[in-house]
N, C-alpha and C positions, 0 to 999 in steps of 0.2 A: 444895383448893377446887373445887367443881363448875363446869365450864365452862358458859357460856351457850349454849344450843342455838339454832341459826339454821337455818331451812328456807327454801331458795330454790326457787321453782317457775316453770317455763316450760312452754308447751304441748309443744314438741318439743325434743329435746336439742341440736340445732344452735344454738339460741339460747343455751343454757348455755355451749356450747363456743366459739362465735364472738363473741357479743355481750357476754358477761360473763367472758371468759377472763382468768384471773389473779386475779380477785376472791376466789375461794373459798380459795385457798392463802394470800392476804394476810390474810383474816379469821381463818383458822386460826392464823396467826402472831401475831395480836393476842389470841388466847385463846378464840376461839369454837369450838364443836363444830359443824361445818357438814354439813348434809344438803342434798341436791338432789333434785328430783323432776321428772319429765317423762314423756311417752310413750316407747315403745321407739325405738331408733335407733342407727345405726352410730357416732354421735359419743360415745356413753356411755363407752367406754374412755378417750377423751381427757379427759372430765370427771373420771373416777376418778383420773387422774394427779395431780390437785390434792389428793388425800387426803380426799375427801369420802365420805360414805355415800349412795349413790344409790338412789332408789326409783322403780320404774316404775309408772305409772298410765295406762290407755288413753285419754288425752286426744285429742281431734280438733280440727282447725282449722275444721271445718264446723259447721253447726247440727245437732246430733244429740241431741235432748232425752233419750231413754232412756239412751243411753250416758253423757250428762253427769250424769244422776242417779246412775248406777252409780259414776262417778268421784267424785262428791260423797260418797257413802257410804264408798267406799274411803279417800278422803282423811281423812274424820273418824276412821275407825278408826286410820289411821296416825298422825295428829296426837295422838290420845289415847294412843297407844302410846309415841311418842318425846317428847312433851310439850315442844315448842319454846317458847321465850320470845318469839321473833320469827319471824313468817312474812312473807316478802317475795316478792311475785309480779311477774311480767313477762308481757307479751302478753295479749290480750283474754280468751281462753278460760281460761287458767290464772288470770288475775286474778279472773274471775267465780267460778269454782268454788273456787279456793284461798282467796279472801277470805271467801266464804260459809262454807266449812268451818271456817276459823280463827275466824270470829265465833261460829258455833254451838258451837265447842269452847272458847270464851272465852279464846283466846290473848291475852295482854296487849298485845303490839305487833303490829299488822297493817299492813304497808306495801305499797303497790302503785305500781309505776313505769309511767308512760304514755309510750310511745315511738311515737306515731303512732296515729291513730284511723281504723279502716276506715269508720266511719259518715260521715266527711267526704264520701266519694264515693258512699255508698249513697243510695237513694231509696225512697219508698213504704213498704211494710210492713217491708222489711228494715231500713231506717233506723230505723223506730220500735222494732223489736226490739233493735237495737244500742244505741239511746239508753237503753232500759230496762235492758239488761244492764250498761251502763257505770254507770248511777246506782246499781244494786244493789251493784256492786263498790265504788264510792266510799262508800256508806253503811256497808258492812261494814268498811271500812278505818279505822284510826286516823290514817293519814296517806297522802296521795296525792301522787306526785312526777312531774309532767310534766318531760320532759327538755329542754325549751326554753321560752324566754319566750313565743314565739308560741303554743305549745301551751297554756300556762297561760292566756293571754289568751282563747283560743278556748273553753276549758273554763269559764271564769267568764262570758263573754259569751253563748255559744251554748248551753251546757248548764246554766247557772245553778248551778255548783258553788261552794260556800262557799269564799271565798278563804282563810279561816283554816285550812282543811284542806289547802291546796296549798302545796308548797314545791319549789323547784328546788335540786338538789344542786350545789354549786359554781356554775359558769357555764353548766351544761347538759351533755348527753351522759350516757348510762347507764354508760359504762365508760372514757371518755377514750380516749386513744391512746398506745401505747407509742412515743414519738417516737424512741427509740433503735433499735427494731426497724424502724420505718418511716422509714428513712433510706437514701439512695443509698449503695451500697458497690460496690467493684470486683467482688465475687462476683455480686451481683444484676445489675449492669450487664452482665456476661458472659452471664448467663442471659437477660436481655432481648434482647441482641444475637443470641443463638442463636435465640430465638423469631422475631425478624424475619427471620433467614436461612431458618428452616424454612418460613415462609409467603411467601418471595420478596419481602419488603419491602426496598426499596433505599434508599440515601442520597437524601434529597430527597423521598421519599414521605411522606405525612402519614397518621397513624393516629389515628382518634377511638375512644375506648374507653368502655365502660359496664360496671359491675359491679352485679349484683343479679338478682332474679328477672325473667325475660323475660316480662313481663305488661303488660296494658293500662295499669294505673294507675301504672306506672313511667314513663309517657310514651314508650314504645317506638314507638307509632304516629307521634308527632310527630318522633321521632328518625329514623325510616325516611323520612318525608316530606322532612325537611330534607336527609338524606344523598343522596337521589335527585337533588336539585336542584343539588348542589355543582358548581361549574365545574371544568374541567380545569386542572391545574397546568402551568406552563411546563416545557419541556424533556422532556415525556413522563412526568413524575412522576405517580404514582397516589395515589388516596385510598382508605383502607380503613376499615371499621367493625369493631371488635373487641368482641364481646359475651361477657362472662364471667359465667356463671350459668345456672341451669336454666330451661327453659320450664315453665309451669304452665297449660296450656291447659284443664285440667279446673276450675280455680279462677277464673282471670281471663284468658280467652282473648284473644289478639290477633285483629285482623281477618284474615280468611283471606288477603287479598292481601299483607298485611305478613308473615304467617307464611311464605308461599311465597317472597316476595322474599328474606327472610333465609336461607332454606335453599337457594336456587337461584343467588343472585348471587355471582360469583367474588370480588368485592371485600369480601364479608362473611366474617368469621372467627368461628365459633361455638366458643368454648373450653369451654363447659359449666362445671360447678362446679369450682373450683380451691381446694384447701385453703390454698395460699399465693398470694395475688393480687399480691404485690409485683413479680415480674418481668413479669407480664402488664400491669400498669398502667404500669410503666417502659418497656415496649415500645411504648407509645403516646405521642403528642405532645400530645393534648388529651383531657381526661376530660369526658364529657357526661352530666348527670344531670337529665333533665327530668321528674322524678317529680311526681305530683299531690298526694301527701301523705307526710309523714315525721314522725319524732320528731326525732332528731338523728343523721343518717346517718353511720355510721363510714366508709363508702367515700369520702365527700367529704373527710373529714379525712385519710384514708390517702393519697389522691391529692395533697393539698396537701403532706403531709410528704415525699412522694416527688418533689416539685418538678415535678409535672405540672399545668399550669394547668386550671382548671375552668370549665365552663358549667353553671349550676344553675338550677332553677326557683325562683320567688319564693314559697317555702313555708316553714312552720315548720322551724327547724333549719338548712336550707340558707342562708337569708338571715341567719343568725347566725354561720355559719362563713365565708361569703364576703362580702367587702365589695366592692360593685359598682364595677368599673373601678379597683380598687386591688389586690385579690388574686384577681380573677376576674370573670366576667360573670354577672349575674342576669337571667333572662328571665321574662316572664309565663307563668303556668301554661297549659298546653294551647294554646300558640301556636307552631305549627310554623314560621311565617315568622320569628319572633323567634329561634328556635333556629337556623334556617338562617343568618340574618344574623350571629349570634354565631360560628357555625362558620366562616363565610367570613372574618370578621375575624381570628380566631386562626390559621386555615389560612394566611393570606397575610402575617402579621406575626410573624416569629420573635422579634424583640426584645421585643414586647409579651408574648409567651408567657413569655419568660425573666423579665421584670419581675414579672409576676403570680405566677409559680411561687416566686420567692424571697420575696416579701412574704407569700405565703400560708403557707409553712412557718414563717416567723418568728412569724406571728400564732397559729398552732396551738400551737407550742411554748410560747409565752408564756401561753396561756389554757386549753389542754385536755390538758395532759400527764396521763398515766394516774395517776401517783402522787398528784397533786393531787386528782383525782376520787375515788380510793379513800380518801384520808384524810378528805375531806369527808363521804363516806358513813359511814366509821367514826365520825366525830364525831356524825353524826345517830343512829346506833345507840346510842352512849353516852348521848346526850341523852334518847333514848326510854327507856332502861333506868332512868333516874333519875326519870322522871315518876311 
C-alpha cells in the first residue's frame, strides 16, 4: 500500500530542527512518507536524521518579491513532482508561498500553523502588507491552526478569520515538550554548576536568564531597563543577566544604548546560540521572557519543566503556560517597571521561587507533554484524510 506523502515547510531549517523536532520521525512511524522543505542552513543534517527527504528552496524572512516569486515557481514544480496529499506549513513566509503553491497545485489537504504574528507589532504600510499576506495564506489553506487560544481570538476578532477554518491542536503548542528530556538530572546539574563556576557565579548570587533572539520585540529593552535598576543583594552577592541566543540587529535592532550595555557590562553574560539550552537555563535562578508577541513559546515551557520560575509578559501563549502567582508571574507588555518589580520579588524570595517552579512543572507535564501533542496532530491528519 502506498504511503501518504506529507510535506512540511518552514522558512529556515532551524524551525524544522528546533520547533518541530521529533514530529517527522513520529509521523514516519505512523505510515507517512515525510518530506521537509526550507531554505539552506546548517541544521539540515539534523533534520535528515529523522529519515525525511529534504528539499532546499531559497526562502527569505524579509520582503523580497522577486525571490518570493521564484520560490513559488520552484515549490509548484516540486509539489507536482512529489505529489503530497498533505502540505503543512509553519512561519509566515513559508505559509504564504507554501499554501499558495499547494492551492495552485490543488493539493487536497493544505494546513498552516500560526505560531505568532509579526503584524501585531507592525505599523503603517508594513502592517497592511502583512495583513494581506496572512489573509492570502488563510484563503489558500483548507485548515488554519493557531497554537494558542489567545492567538485564535486575535485572528477572529482583529483579522476577521472565519472561525470554522480555525482549530487548536490539543491545548496549544506546535510541538509540545519532551518532559522526560527537559527534566533536572545529575548530569545536567553538573553542567549547570560548571557554567556558574566558569563565569564566577557564586553561592547566593542570582542569575536572571533569557532564551531567544536578542531583538527589540522580545522585550530586551524592558529587560535591560529593569536589570539596571535591581538593588544590591546582602552579603556582597551579585546579580547577573544571562542571554542565550543570537543578536539580529539587521532585522529588529535593539536601541544603541541597550546594545552597548549588554556588550560592555561585566554582569551580563552573552552565551550566543546554544544547541542545548538545558544547562544554561538550569544555571539561572529565574527565567524572564518579556516578549511583545508569541505563539506558544517553547522556551517558557522548557524553563518550567527544568524547575526554573518564570516571569512572562501578558501575551498569547505565555498567559496560557503561566498561571499568575501560582506557577509564575505575568507582567503587562512593554512595562519595564512591572518587569523590575517581578524580578525584585523573585530575587528576594527563594521559597516563592521554589513554590512556583514545582507547580509550573506539574502543570506543563499534565497539559503539554509532547506525545499528547503529536497524537492530537496525527488525529487531525487522519481526520483530514477522510474528508
